[in-house]
C-alpha positions in Angstrom: 40.3 -85.5 24.7 43.1 -85.5 22.2 40.6 -84.6 19.5 39.3 -81.7 21.6 42.8 -80.5 22.2 43.6 -80.7 18.6 40.5 -78.8 17.6 41.3 -76.2 20.2 44.9 -75.8 19.0 43.7 -75.5 15.4 41.1 -72.9 16.3 43.6 -71.0 18.4 46.1 -71.1 15.6 43.6 -69.9 13.0 42.5 -67.2 15.4 46.0 -66.0 16.0 46.6 -66.1 12.2 43.5 -64.0 11.5 44.4 -61.6 14.3 47.9 -61.2 12.8 46.5 -60.8 9.3 44.1 -58.1 10.6 47.0 -56.3 12.3 49.0 -56.4 9.2 46.1 -55.1 7.1 45.4 -52.2 9.6 49.1 -51.3 9.6 49.1 -51.3 5.8 45.9 -49.1 5.8 47.4 -46.7 8.5 50.6 -46.1 6.6 49.3 -43.1 4.6 47.8 -41.7 7.9 51.2 -42.0 9.6 52.9 -40.4 6.6 50.4 -37.5 6.7 50.8 -37.2 10.5 54.6 -36.8 10.1 54.1 -34.2 7.4 51.7 -32.3 9.6 54.1 -32.5 12.6 56.9 -31.1 10.4 54.5 -28.3 9.2 53.6 -27.5 12.8 57.3 -27.3 13.7 58.0 -25.0 10.7 55.0 -22.8 11.6 56.2 -22.6 15.2 59.7 -21.5 14.1 58.2 -18.9 11.7 55.8 -17.6 14.3 58.7 -17.3 16.8 60.9 -15.4 14.4 58.1 -13.1 13.3 56.6 -12.5 16.8 59.8 -11.6 18.5 60.2 -8.2 16.7 56.5 -7.5 17.2 56.7 -8.2 20.9 59.8 -6.1 21.3 58.2 -3.2 19.4 55.1 -3.7 21.7 57.2 -3.5 24.8 58.9 -0.3 23.5 55.5 1.2 22.7 54.2 0.3 26.1 57.2 1.9 27.8 56.7 5.1 25.7 53.1 5.2 26.6 54.0 4.9 30.2 56.4 7.8 30.0 53.9 9.9 28.1 51.2 9.2 30.6 53.5 10.3 33.4 54.3 13.5 31.5 50.6 14.1 31.0 50.0 13.5 34.7 52.7 16.1 35.7 51.3 18.6 33.2 47.8 18.1 34.5 49.0 18.6 38.0 50.7 21.9 37.0 47.6 23.0 35.2 45.5 22.2 38.3 47.9 24.3 40.5 47.8 27.2 38.0 44.0 27.1 37.9 43.8 26.9 41.7 46.1 29.9 42.0 44.1 31.8 39.4 40.9 31.0 41.3 42.4 32.1 44.6 43.7 35.3 43.1 40.2 36.1 41.6 38.6 35.4 45.0 41.0 37.6 46.9 40.6 40.4 44.4 44.3 40.4 43.4 43.4 39.7 39.8 40.8 41.4 37.6 39.6 40.3 34.2 39.1 42.9 31.4 35.8 42.6 29.5 37.3 43.7 26.2 40.2 45.3 24.4 41.8 48.4 25.8 41.9 50.3 22.5 39.8 50.1 19.4 41.6 49.0 16.3 40.9 49.4 12.6 39.6 46.4 10.7 41.1 47.6 7.5 44.2 45.9 6.0 47.3 48.1 5.6 47.5 47.1 1.9 44.0 48.2 1.0 44.0 51.6 2.7 43.5 54.5 0.4 46.1 57.2 0.5 44.6 60.6 1.4 46.8 62.2 -1.2 45.1 60.2 -4.0 41.6 61.6 -3.2 
């Protein structure tokens, strides 16, 4: 029994030693990965700060444009409502006979330019 216990203790010791050596080897192999991960984390933080500083003015400008578009759309709605009222009033005036539309000009006009007219005294 003492021999079996001694063999067990030696085997367990060797197993623990191998496991420890394996962990040390893995830690040594993972050191570059940890270094790169830290570098990537700092790059991500720098990128987040840069995006924050650059996006704030863009978002503020976008909010301003949105507000301007809202005001302009309200102005267009008011003007369209006025145009609709004017067109309705014109339609009602035409239907009642209060308004008449002329088919053409009231007096004929010359198509000649004032600069190219011949003076009757020169002829």
